[in-house]
C-alpha positions as CSV (number, residue, x, y, z in Angstrom):
1,M,18.6,-18.8,0.4
2,A,15.5,-17.5,1.8
3,I,13.5,-14.6,-0.3
4,T,12.4,-11.9,1.6
5,R,8.7,-11.4,0.7
6,A,7.2,-7.6,0.3
7,R,4.5,-6.5,3.1
8,V,2.0,-4.1,2.4
9,S,2.6,-2.2,5.6
10,E,6.3,-1.7,4.7
11,A,5.1,-0.7,1.3
12,L,2.6,1.8,2.5
13,R,5.0,3.4,4.8
14,A,8.0,3.8,2.2
15,L,5.2,5.2,-0.5
16,V,3.0,7.6,1.5
17,F,3.3,7.7,5.5
18,E,7.0,8.1,5.9
19,P,8.7,8.6,2.6
20,E,12.3,8.7,2.9
21,P,13.8,12.1,1.7
22,G,15.6,12.1,-1.5
23,V,14.5,8.8,-2.8
24,A,12.5,8.8,-5.9
25,L,8.7,7.4,-6.0
26,D,10.2,4.9,-9.1
27,E,13.0,3.3,-6.5
28,V,10.4,2.8,-3.8
29,L,7.9,1.2,-6.5
30,D,10.9,-0.9,-7.8
31,R,11.6,-2.2,-4.2
32,Y,8.1,-3.2,-3.5
33,Y,6.6,-4.1,-6.7
34,A,7.6,-6.3,-9.7
35,P,7.3,-4.7,-13.4
36,D,4.3,-6.4,-14.4
37,Y,2.1,-5.4,-11.1
38,T,-1.3,-4.8,-11.0
39,H,-3.7,-3.5,-8.5
40,R,-7.6,-3.7,-8.3
41,N,-9.5,-1.4,-6.4
42,N,-12.8,-0.2,-6.6
43,G,-13.8,-2.6,-9.5
44,G,-11.0,-1.5,-11.8
45,V,-7.5,-2.7,-12.3
46,L,-4.5,-0.7,-12.6
47,T,-1.4,-0.9,-14.3
48,R,2.1,-0.4,-12.6
49,E,2.2,3.2,-14.2
50,Q,-1.1,3.7,-13.4
51,F,-0.5,3.0,-9.7
52,A,2.2,5.1,-9.6
53,A,0.4,8.2,-10.7
54,M,-2.4,7.4,-8.1
55,V,0.5,7.3,-5.5
56,A,2.0,10.4,-6.5
57,G,-1.3,12.3,-6.3
58,L,-1.6,10.9,-2.8
59,R,1.6,11.8,-1.8
60,S,1.1,15.3,-2.6
61,R,-2.3,15.3,-0.7
62,I,-1.1,13.4,2.7
63,T,1.0,15.2,5.3
64,G,1.2,12.1,7.5
65,G,-0.3,9.0,8.8
66,T,0.0,5.7,10.8
67,L,-1.0,2.2,9.7
68,T,-1.7,-0.8,12.5
69,V,-1.8,-4.2,10.9
70,L,-4.5,-6.2,12.5
71,D,-4.1,-9.8,10.6
72,E,-1.1,-10.7,8.1
73,V,-0.6,-14.4,6.2
74,C,1.5,-15.5,3.2
75,D,1.5,-18.9,2.2
76,G,3.9,-19.4,-0.6
77,T,3.0,-16.7,-3.4
78,T,-0.4,-15.9,-1.5
79,Y,-0.7,-13.0,0.5
80,A,-3.3,-11.3,2.5
81,E,-3.3,-9.0,5.1
82,R,-5.8,-6.2,7.1
83,H,-5.0,-3.2,8.5
84,T,-6.4,0.4,9.5
85,Y,-5.1,3.8,8.8
86,R,-5.3,6.9,10.0
87,V,-4.2,9.9,7.5
88,S,-3.7,13.7,7.6
89,L,-4.4,15.5,4.5
90,A,-3.0,18.5,3.6
91,D,-6.6,20.3,3.7
92,G,-6.7,19.8,7.1
93,S,-9.3,16.6,7.1
94,T,-8.2,13.3,8.1
95,L,-9.4,9.9,6.7
96,H,-9.6,6.7,9.1
97,R,-10.2,3.4,7.1
98,E,-9.8,-0.3,7.7
99,V,-8.7,-2.5,4.5
100,A,-8.0,-5.9,3.3
101,V,-5.8,-6.7,0.9
102,F,-5.3,-10.1,-1.2
103,G,-2.8,-10.8,-3.5
104,T,0.4,-12.5,-4.8
105,H,3.9,-12.1,-5.0
106,A,6.4,-12.5,-7.9
107,E,9.4,-15.0,-7.7
108,D,11.6,-12.3,-6.8
109,G,9.0,-11.7,-3.5
110,R,7.7,-8.6,-4.8
111,F,4.0,-7.9,-5.4
112,R,2.8,-9.0,-8.7
113,H,-0.9,-8.5,-7.9
114,L,-2.9,-6.9,-5.1
115,S,-6.6,-6.3,-4.7
116,D,-8.2,-4.3,-1.7
117,A,-11.4,-3.5,-0.4
118,G,-12.1,-1.6,2.8
119,F,-14.5,1.0,4.8
120,D,-14.4,4.1,6.4
121,L,-13.9,4.2,10.0
122,P,-15.3,7.0,12.4
123,T,-12.4,9.8,12.5
124,D,-12.9,10.7,16.1
125,T,-11.8,7.4,17.6
126,R,-8.8,6.1,18.1
């Protein structure tokens, strides 16, 4: 039986861009992230609990967004993906970034670890 591997684009859409009404954040996290998940960003490493707190804060600030996958590859448990996103925030501002993500999947196909690095893009171009 083939294991379905989590994809960053699907996880981000479910977590912050297009959350399902009535579905708790913990349920979405369980769908995409292993219990021992770690997330590396800006030189620091977050536990799954810290990552969940960060996502909860983002959900309260983001009113909508789009994500475009530019590249994605999975080889065994190794995963890499590059995307751009445009986010509208509750304060009326917009973020536009390009992000590269590298990580590993757990045996069950959920993410065990992800590291990301990104940079801002001009917000006035589409």
